[in-house]
N, C-alpha and C positions, 0 to 999 in steps of 0.2 A: 359532590362533584370535585371538590378540592382534594378529597382523599383519593379519588380515582386518578387524578393528575399526579399526585405524589407517588402512587403505586406504579404508574407508567414510568415515571422518572427513575424510580428505584430499579425497575425491570431493565430499562435501557442501560443504567449504570452497571448492573450485574452482567449483562451481555458484553458490554465494553470491557469490563474487568476480565471476563473469561477469555476474550480474544487476546488480551495482552498477556495473560498468564499462560495460556495454552495455544500458541499460534500453530496453525496447521503446518505439517512438514512440507518441504519443497518437493515437487515432483522432479523427475530426472532432467527434464528440459530446463527447469528453473535452476537446478543445482549446477548444470553444465554452464548456463549463462553466467551465473555468479562466479564460477571458477575462472572462466575466461576474463570476466571483468576484473577480478582480483589480480590477474597476471599482467594487466596493462600498466603502463607507466602513468604517473599522476596526470600528465598532460593529456594522454589518451582517455583517461577516465573522465576528465572534465569535458572533453569533446563528446564522449558517449552520453553524459548527462544532458548536455545541450541538445543533442540529437533526440534523446528520449522525450525531453520537454517539448520540443517542436512537434514531434509526432503526437504526443498527448494533446497539445493545444489545437491541433488541426484535425483530430479524430472526430468522426461523426458521432461516436458513442460517448464522447467526453462532454459533460455539460459545460456550457459557457459560464464564466463568472461575472 
């Protein structure tokens, strides 16, 4: 049983490592959003981060902490 748990932990660690080393490429919409975000002033970037956090926290699909 302990060996199985260790193998599961190693498996999850490898999946996590793969995602960090080989992130999926951005699609066109994501790239466009990032380009627009980077063109904003620092003050506007802060406002966008607050807005995105508020949307995420009130989303029906976001698990409550």
